[in-house]
N, C-alpha and C positions, 0 to 999 in steps of 0.2 A: 715499191710502187707497182700496182697492178696495171697491166696494159688496158687501155681504154677507160681508165678511171677518170672521173671528172675533177677530183681534187685530192690533195694529199696533205698530211700534217707533217711539218718538218720539226727539227729539234728545238727551234726557238718558239714553238707552240703557236706559230702562225698557220692559218689555213690558207693555202694557195690553190688557185686553179691549176690544172695539169699543164696548161700552156705557160704559166708563170714559173714553173719549177726550173726549167732550163735557164731562164734569166737569173733566178735566184742563185743557182749553182755557179753560174759564171761570175757573179759578184764575188764569191768566195775563192774561186780558183784564179782570178785575175790579179790577186794581191801578190806583189813581188816581194821576195825575201830580201831583207836588208843586206847590203854588200859589206858594211863595216859596222863595228860596234857603236859608232856615233849615230848611225841611222837607227840602230836598234834602241839605243837609249839616248835620245837627243839631249844635249846640254841646254838647259833652260836658263834664262837670265834671272829667273826668280828662284834663288837658292833658299830664301827664307821659309818657303813652304816645306822644303825637305828638312831643314833644321827643326822646324816645329814638329814634324812627324817624328824625328829622331828623339826630340825632347819628350814627346808623349810616350814613345816606346820605353824610354829610360824610366819615366815615372811609373809605368806599369811593371817594369822589371823590379824596381825598388819595392813597390807595393807587394809584388808577388813574393820577393825574398822575405819581407817583413811578415806576411801571413804564414809562410812556411815556418819561419822561426817561432812564431806564436803557437802554431799547431804542434810543432816539435816539442816546445817547452811544456805545453799542456799534456802532451802524450807522455813525456818523461815523468811529470808530476803524478799523473794517473798510474803509470807503471810503478813508480816508487810506492805510492799508497797501496796498490794492490799487492805488491811484494811484501810490504811490512805487515799487512793484515792477513797474509797467508791465503789469498784468494787464487793465486796462480798455480802453486805446486803444493803437494801434500807435505806433511812434516817429514823431516829427515830421519830415516830409520837406520842408516848405516854410514860409514865413513866415505863410501863411494858417492853418496848423494851430494857432497860439497862440490866436486868438480862438475858434476852433471848440472847442478843448479847454476853454477857459474856459466856454463855453456848456454843454458836456457836464458840467462840474463843477457848475454851477448846477443842471442837470437832475437829476443823481444826488443832489445834496443835497436837492432837493425830493422826490425819490422816497423817500429815507430818512425824512424828516419825515412824509410821507403814510403810508408803510408802518407806522411806529410808531404813528401815531394810529389807523389803521384796524385793525391787528391786535390792539392792546391794547384 
């Protein structure tokens, strides 16, 4: 804040007069820290709201796992199709191509798993 300014913009996007800033700062510095965990997280008599939130989170988790599984299966089906059609690697020209192709298959499978987890 500049000295002699008439107003300032604070982080909560309110415009205050310079004389109000000190009062606003005192509001935030007068808050006492909790002395015990029960003060930090007061136990409320209404536990149904918390169970409802937990139920909603579980629904989202199950839906997320389902979508990951669907994307993973589709990825493996697409990978299998591309592999059988010869779109991924050139034709084998030596005996050394077999283990190298197997390593590529493992790598592409890992990519499908990571892609489905990260994107979903």
